[in-house]
N, C-alpha and C positions, 0 to 999 in steps of 0.2 A: 266356401263352394259354393258360388252366386246362383248356380243353377246349372242342373245336367245337361247336355247333351247327349241324347239315345239314338240308338239305328233301331229300327224293328223289321225284322226278318221274314214273311211268311209268301210262299207261294200261290196259297189263294186271296184272291185280291177284297173280296168280302170280311174275310178274319183280318188281312192288314187293314184296312181301312178303320174295322172296331178297334182292334190293338193303337192305331196311331190316332186315331179321336182320343179314346181313354188317356192316353200318353200326354197327349196337348194341354189337355183339361188338371191333368194334376198342375200345379203351385209349385211345384221343387226344377220340374221337368221345364229345361229353356227351349230347348231344339228339337226337335224329331226329325232324323235322317229315315227313306225306305227302301229296302230291296226289295225285290221278291224270290231271290236264289244268294247260293255260297257266292257267285261269281260279281252278282253286281253289289251284295255286301262287303266284299272285298274289295273292289273300286271306289264304295265311299270309304268303306274306312283309310283306305291311303290317300282320300282327299281331305279327308275333315281329324279332327281331333272325338273323339267319341269316349265315353265314361263306361255309357252302358251298353249292354246288345240283350233285345227282346228277342229270343231264336224260338223258329218251332225246328221240331224235331227232323220231321219227313216231309222232304223235299224234294226234285227231282235233281242227280248232280249229285253232288256233296249234297250228303245230310246236315242236319243243326248239329249231329254229336260230333261229326266228322270236321266240321267249320269247326266249332270250341275248341278241338283240339290242335288245330292248325293256332288259332287265336292264342290259345297259351303258348305258342313258342315266340310269341310278339315279346319285344323289352321290355313295354308297359302294358298288357293285355288289359281287353276291355271288361269291366265286371258282364259275367252271362246271366240271365235269366231266362228259364226254358217257358215256351208256351206251349202247348202242345193240347190235344184231345189222347191222347198217350198217356192211362196210369199208370203205366207197367215197365215205365223208362226211370222212374226214379233215382233209385239208387246209382245209377249208370250217368246220371246228370252231376249227381253230388260228387263223384266220381272224378269228373272232370273240371270241376272249380266252380260249380256253380250256386251260385248264394241265393237261389229260389228256383221253384219249379209249379206254375200256373197252369188248371187246366181249363180246357176252355169249356161249355163258353163261359168267356170272360167278367169277374165284377167288380166294379170301381174299386170298392172298397179293400181288396185283395190285390187290386194290382197297385196299389197306393201300399199295403204293409211291401211288397215288393221293391217300390221304389226309395221306403225308408231303411227296408237292406243294403240299399243299394249306397245309399249315403254312408250308413254306420262303418261298411265296409272299404269307401271311400276316404271315412272320416280315420280308420285306424290306418291307414296304410298311410295317408299324410301324414299321421303323426309321428312316425319313424318306427313300426312296428310290422312285423311281417306283414307280406300283402296277402291277401286270405287268395288260397286255392291257388299257389304260384307255383311256390319250390314242394310243395305236398299236396294234391288236388283232393285230399277232403280236409283238406283243414279252409272252413265254410264259415263268411260272414267276419271276419276279423278274427272269431275265436281259433285260439292255439289245439283245439282238437277234435277230432272226428265227432261228425253229426250222420243220423241217419234219420231219413225222411218219414215222414210220419203221414197216410193219411186218412183223413176222419170227413165225412159228409162234406167232401169236396174242399175242404181244405185241406192243403199241406202244413204242417207240424215240422220244427227239427227238436230233435230229442239229443243231446249235446253228452258224450260218454262219458264225461266227468261225474253226469247225475245218474248212470245206471249201476247198479246194485248188481244187477246177477240175468244171464241170460238164459233162457230155456228152447230147446229142439223142440218144432211143432212141425214136424216134417220138411220139405222143402222152406219153411217159414220160420223164423224166430222170433218167442215172446221177451220183449226187454221190461223189466222191472226197474222203474224210478222211483221218485218223491211222487211223481203225480199219479201212480198206478201201472197198467201193463200195455204195452203196445205192440203188437201184433205184425210184424214187416216183412216183406218181400225180401231175404237173404237167408243165406243158410250159418248154422252155427258155425261152422267150417272156415268161409267166408269171415265173418268176424272171429274168430280165433286168427288167422291170418293178419287180419290191417289191424287186432286190440293188444296180441302178444305182446309185443314192444313195450306197449301204454300201460302194462300192469293189467291187464286181464289173463286169467290162467282157465285152462281146463281140467277141470277138475272128472268129469263125468262125461260119460259120449252124449247127454244130453243136458249138459250145464257146463257155464262160460261165467266166472264169478270175479268181481273185479277187487285186487287183492287191499286195497285200501280202505272196501268194506267190510274184510272180514275180521269179524273180532273174537275167532278163538275156534279150536276143533273139539268134537267132543268122542272119545273112541271110547265101543262098548264088545268086547269080545276081539271078533274079526272084523267088525263093522268101524268104518270113521265114519262124520258127519263134520260140513262146512257150517259154524255160525254166521252168518251175512246179517249186515245190518238191513232193517225192511223199513218200508215206506214211513214219513212220517213218525208216532211215536210206538210203531206196534210193534213185539218183540223182534229178536233176531229171528231169519229162516233159514232152518235148516237143512241143506241141502246132499247129498249120500255124494263120499268121493271113492271112485273107482281104486281098487286097492296098486292098482301099477303106478295110481298119478299123488298115493299119499304122502311119499317119500318128497318126489319133486315139489309139491304143493308147501309141505313143510323147508325145504330147502327156500324157493322163492321167499315165503315168508320173513325167516330170518335173516336173508339178504337184505330184505328193506331196511335202510337205516333209520325210519321215519317211526318203524313197528318195535312196540313191543308185543312178543308172541308169547301165550302160553297154551299148553295143549291141557284141555278140561277134563279132570280123570272119568274113570266111569261113574260116578256116584253123581255127576253135574258138577261138583263145584271144583273151581278154577284155584 
């Protein structure tokens, strides 16, 4: 790739000027087109081959989310990066296939990271891999797994599903546990169960969802059953409660996994 051709879309002209300026400064970007609404953006896309669209969410007429849905139906869709002042639409943005989610006011270094993700996604598609976010809108950045955006200190990071050991419910939020720690995100446990159930995640309790590949055993004591899940780094396995009605289903799913050797720990803790 010699250079990216990108389209900046924002109905506020000062924001559009800033976005265009920062994109033009990036050495990976060869050309920057501009549009002030979805209709103009579609006209630009009809006249030019565009690699990526930097897209505001709140616009008159067709919103950025709605425009992203239209673009996803293209034979060769452009890669989407959302640029917005709203910090509560990130999950929805990644659901429609965005590779990044930038918050205003923009920072040049953060924009450069987004450009790097575009290059990585385009390279993956060009190498014959599945194009990110096209067949499955949850697949982002060329990875074959789902991701959850995590906002911390104005920086949006992507937590990949295959790094997560377990998830706990915190009201209408969920806390993801992986090798980098715990991450609170605005998504319900039920939503993650629906999205990740076919990818090896099991609901073991009303408050817990576990990744089956991370399960290292079960411990039964009387009428109680605990599932042992691999924890962060070298820490001991975490034990989480299993609801009585979930015990049989959990054992069945673990046994059906052909890559797993599964044994239930005896009450004295020995396996």
